C-alpha positions as CSV (number, residue, x, y, z in Angstrom):
1,M,33.9,-65.5,-120.4
2,S,31.1,-66.2,-118.6
3,H,30.1,-69.9,-117.4
4,A,26.4,-69.0,-119.1
5,S,28.0,-68.1,-122.2
6,R,30.4,-71.0,-123.0
7,P,29.5,-74.7,-123.3
8,T,31.5,-77.3,-120.8
9,A,34.3,-79.2,-121.7
10,P,33.9,-82.9,-120.9
11,G,37.3,-82.9,-119.6
12,T,40.4,-80.8,-120.1
13,R,41.3,-80.1,-123.9
14,P,44.4,-78.1,-123.8
15,Q,45.1,-75.7,-127.1
16,G,45.7,-78.3,-130.0
17,I,43.9,-80.7,-128.7
18,T,40.9,-81.5,-131.3
19,P,37.6,-82.5,-129.6
20,G,36.6,-85.5,-131.6
21,E,40.3,-86.8,-132.6
22,A,40.9,-90.4,-132.1
23,N,42.2,-90.6,-128.4
24,E,41.3,-87.2,-127.5
25,E,41.6,-88.1,-123.9
26,Q,44.7,-89.7,-124.1
27,A,46.2,-86.9,-125.9
28,A,45.1,-84.4,-123.5
29,A,46.0,-86.6,-120.5
30,R,49.3,-86.6,-122.5
31,Y,49.4,-82.9,-122.8
32,V,48.8,-82.5,-119.2
33,R,51.2,-85.0,-117.5
34,E,54.2,-83.3,-120.0
35,M,53.5,-80.0,-118.8
36,F,53.1,-80.6,-114.9
37,S,56.7,-82.6,-115.1
38,G,57.9,-79.7,-117.0
39,I,57.3,-77.1,-114.0
40,A,57.6,-79.4,-111.2
41,G,61.2,-77.7,-109.9
42,R,59.0,-74.4,-109.9
43,Y,55.8,-75.4,-109.0
44,D,55.2,-74.6,-105.2
45,F,57.4,-71.0,-105.6
46,L,55.1,-70.4,-108.2
47,N,51.7,-71.8,-106.4
48,H,52.7,-69.4,-103.5
49,L,53.7,-66.2,-105.7
50,L,51.0,-65.9,-108.0
51,S,48.2,-66.7,-105.3
52,F,49.5,-64.5,-103.3
53,Q,50.3,-67.2,-100.7
54,M,46.1,-67.9,-100.4
55,D,46.6,-71.3,-101.3
56,R,48.2,-72.4,-98.4
57,H,45.1,-70.9,-96.3
58,W,42.7,-72.4,-99.3
59,R,44.6,-76.1,-98.3
60,R,44.0,-75.1,-94.5
61,V,40.3,-74.4,-95.1
62,V,40.0,-78.1,-96.6
63,A,42.2,-79.9,-93.8
64,R,40.0,-78.1,-91.2
65,Q,36.8,-79.6,-93.1
66,F,37.9,-83.0,-92.5
67,R,39.2,-82.6,-89.1
68,G,36.6,-84.8,-87.3
69,R,37.2,-87.8,-90.0
70,L,41.2,-87.3,-89.2
71,A,40.7,-88.0,-85.7
72,Q,39.2,-91.7,-86.8
73,P,41.4,-94.1,-85.6
74,G,42.8,-96.0,-88.7
75,A,41.1,-93.1,-91.2
76,R,42.8,-93.6,-94.7
77,V,42.8,-90.5,-96.5
78,L,43.9,-90.2,-100.8
79,D,45.0,-86.9,-101.8
80,L,44.3,-87.2,-105.5
81,C,46.2,-85.4,-108.6
82,C,48.5,-84.5,-105.1
83,G,51.1,-82.6,-106.7
84,T,54.2,-81.8,-104.1
85,A,51.5,-83.0,-101.7
86,D,51.0,-79.8,-100.0
87,L,47.3,-80.8,-99.2
88,A,48.1,-84.3,-97.7
89,L,50.7,-82.4,-95.3
90,A,48.0,-79.5,-94.4
91,L,45.8,-82.2,-93.4
92,S,48.4,-83.9,-91.3
93,Q,48.6,-81.1,-89.1
94,Q,44.9,-81.3,-88.7
95,E,45.2,-84.6,-87.2
96,I,44.0,-84.4,-83.3
97,R,45.8,-87.2,-82.3
98,R,49.0,-88.0,-84.8
99,G,48.9,-91.5,-86.0
100,H,45.7,-92.0,-86.4
101,A,45.2,-91.1,-90.2
102,Q,47.1,-93.3,-93.1
103,F,47.8,-90.5,-95.8
104,F,47.9,-92.0,-99.4
105,C,49.0,-89.7,-102.4
106,T,48.8,-90.2,-106.2
107,D,50.0,-88.3,-109.3
108,F,50.7,-89.0,-112.9
109,S,53.8,-86.9,-112.9
110,H,56.6,-88.7,-111.8
111,P,59.1,-85.6,-111.3
112,M,56.0,-84.1,-109.1
113,L,55.9,-87.4,-107.0
114,T,59.9,-87.1,-106.3
115,R,59.3,-83.7,-105.0
116,A,55.9,-85.0,-102.6
117,L,58.4,-88.0,-101.6
118,E,61.1,-85.6,-100.5
119,K,58.4,-83.4,-98.3
120,L,56.7,-86.1,-97.1
121,R,60.0,-87.8,-95.7
122,Q,61.0,-84.5,-94.1
123,R,57.6,-84.3,-92.8
124,S,58.2,-87.9,-91.1
125,L,55.5,-89.0,-92.9
126,P,54.9,-92.4,-94.7
127,P,55.7,-92.4,-98.2
128,L,52.2,-94.2,-99.2
129,V,52.6,-92.7,-102.5
130,A,51.6,-94.3,-106.3
131,E,52.1,-92.9,-109.6
132,A,48.9,-93.2,-111.4
133,D,46.3,-91.6,-113.2
134,A,43.7,-90.2,-111.3
135,L,40.6,-92.2,-113.5
136,H,42.0,-95.3,-113.2
137,L,43.4,-95.5,-109.7
138,P,45.4,-98.6,-108.5
139,F,43.5,-99.3,-105.3
140,P,40.2,-101.3,-104.5
141,D,36.6,-100.4,-104.0
142,D,35.8,-98.8,-100.7
143,A,39.6,-98.1,-99.7
144,F,39.2,-94.8,-98.5
145,D,37.2,-92.7,-95.7
146,V,38.2,-89.0,-97.5
147,V,39.4,-88.4,-101.1
148,V,40.8,-84.8,-101.6
149,C,42.2,-83.2,-104.3
150,S,43.4,-79.7,-104.7
151,F,43.8,-77.9,-107.8
152,G,44.0,-80.9,-110.2
153,F,40.3,-82.5,-110.9
154,R,40.1,-79.8,-113.6
155,N,43.5,-81.4,-115.4
156,L,41.0,-84.8,-116.0
157,A,40.4,-85.6,-119.4
158,N,36.9,-87.0,-118.1
159,Y,35.6,-85.2,-115.2
160,R,32.5,-87.7,-114.6
161,A,34.7,-90.5,-114.9
162,G,37.0,-88.5,-112.3
163,L,33.8,-88.4,-110.1
164,T,33.1,-92.1,-110.9
165,E,36.6,-93.5,-109.9
166,I,36.5,-91.4,-106.4
167,R,33.2,-92.9,-105.9
168,R,34.2,-96.4,-106.2
169,V,37.8,-95.8,-103.9
170,L,35.5,-94.2,-101.2
171,R,34.1,-96.3,-98.5
172,P,30.5,-95.9,-98.0
173,G,29.8,-93.0,-95.6
174,G,33.3,-91.2,-97.1
175,E,33.6,-88.1,-98.0
176,V,35.1,-86.2,-101.1
177,G,36.5,-82.6,-101.3
178,I,37.3,-81.3,-104.5
179,L,39.3,-77.5,-104.2
180,E,39.3,-75.7,-107.7
181,F,39.2,-72.6,-109.1
182,S,36.1,-70.7,-110.1
183,E,34.5,-67.4,-111.6
184,P,34.8,-64.8,-108.7
185,R,31.4,-62.9,-107.7
186,A,30.9,-59.5,-109.8
187,L,32.7,-57.4,-107.6
188,L,36.3,-58.9,-107.7
189,R,35.6,-60.7,-111.6
190,P,37.1,-58.0,-113.9
191,F,40.1,-57.4,-111.7
192,Y,40.2,-61.0,-111.1
193,S,39.7,-61.9,-115.2
194,F,42.3,-59.2,-115.9
195,Y,45.3,-60.5,-113.7
196,F,44.3,-64.6,-114.2
197,H,44.3,-64.0,-117.9
198,H,46.7,-61.5,-118.7
199,I,49.5,-61.3,-116.0
200,L,49.6,-64.7,-114.6
201,P,50.3,-66.2,-117.6
202,R,53.2,-64.3,-118.1
203,V,54.9,-64.1,-115.1
204,G,54.0,-67.9,-114.8
205,E,56.3,-68.7,-118.0
206,W,58.9,-66.2,-117.7
207,I,59.4,-68.0,-114.2
208,S,59.0,-71.4,-114.9
209,G,60.6,-71.3,-118.1
210,V,58.1,-73.5,-119.8
211,K,56.1,-72.0,-122.7
212,G,52.4,-72.4,-122.5
213,S,52.2,-73.9,-118.9
214,Y,50.8,-70.7,-117.5
215,S,48.5,-69.9,-120.5
216,Y,46.9,-73.3,-119.9
217,L,45.8,-72.5,-116.2
218,P,43.2,-69.9,-117.0
219,G,41.8,-71.6,-120.1
220,S,41.4,-74.8,-118.1
221,V,39.2,-72.6,-115.7
222,D,37.3,-71.0,-118.3
223,R,36.1,-74.5,-119.6
224,F,35.3,-76.1,-116.1
225,P,31.8,-76.4,-115.3
226,A,30.3,-74.0,-113.0
227,P,29.8,-75.1,-109.3
228,E,25.8,-75.9,-109.9
229,E,26.8,-78.0,-112.9
230,L,29.1,-80.0,-110.9
231,V,27.4,-80.4,-107.8
232,A,24.4,-81.7,-109.9
233,W,26.5,-84.1,-111.3
234,M,28.0,-85.5,-108.4
235,G,24.1,-86.0,-107.4
236,D,23.7,-88.0,-110.6
237,L,26.1,-90.3,-109.4
238,S,24.9,-90.7,-106.0
239,F,26.4,-88.3,-103.6
240,T,24.5,-87.3,-101.0
241,E,24.8,-83.9,-99.7
242,P,26.5,-82.6,-103.0
243,R,27.2,-78.9,-102.3
244,A,29.4,-76.3,-103.5
245,R,31.2,-73.9,-100.8
246,R,33.0,-70.7,-102.3
247,L,35.8,-68.9,-101.0
248,T,37.6,-65.5,-101.1
249,G,34.4,-64.5,-103.3
250,G,34.2,-67.2,-105.5
251,I,37.9,-67.1,-106.7
252,V,38.1,-70.7,-105.5
253,T,35.0,-73.6,-104.9
254,L,35.6,-76.4,-102.4
255,Y,33.0,-79.5,-103.4
256,L,32.1,-81.6,-101.0
257,G,29.9,-84.8,-101.0
258,T,29.2,-88.4,-99.0
259,K,29.2,-91.7,-100.4
260,S,25.9,-93.1,-100.2
261,L,25.8,-96.1,-97.6
262,A,23.2,-98.1,-100.3
């Protein structure tokens, strides 16, 4: 389904969540938390397998984007919806001077955070993690120089509220980077769509053993705002220089912006 032919959801709406029902956003968030908690044990393996290892490359692109920020003494970085902390680890490898940056990780799935802690400790990174909903972060205003999120933002129950919360915890002049799946350009579109909607869900559910887990993925991407729309929302919320950087023919998009100084 093309972006031009379908309405944009206000946030993720898994199958079975009825628009307008009581506690709609809470029901959507609960579904997502339970689903990701169920696949945590196979999450890394499936990410690498189903993306043909491209997820590693995409996270390295994000990390390089913020290399200058990471070189600043005392830089504080938040990996939002961190999963198993692969993006935080990629960022740590881009530090020019080790120890200059502090990396914080949040996710609302306890099994995911448990695995994130294990990986951070293996890399000798301080385990600065918090089990928290991305719409209600346990941090004060103006707490971070960089907020990044890889393949988690589309799972939020309210996208505008997510952007607002990111803006709240960013320091003036701080930067955001959101990496998400998107609809690829014309040549790739039919091949990608067939793989994404027919092959990936079957393989993912077979390996994870969790029914519905990987059929949720293409549906959530289909309903996610088009890059132009999300960039416009960022502008509405006073992010300066909001922009979208398409990667790998548009299969994924990196959304970038800066919190205004005013």
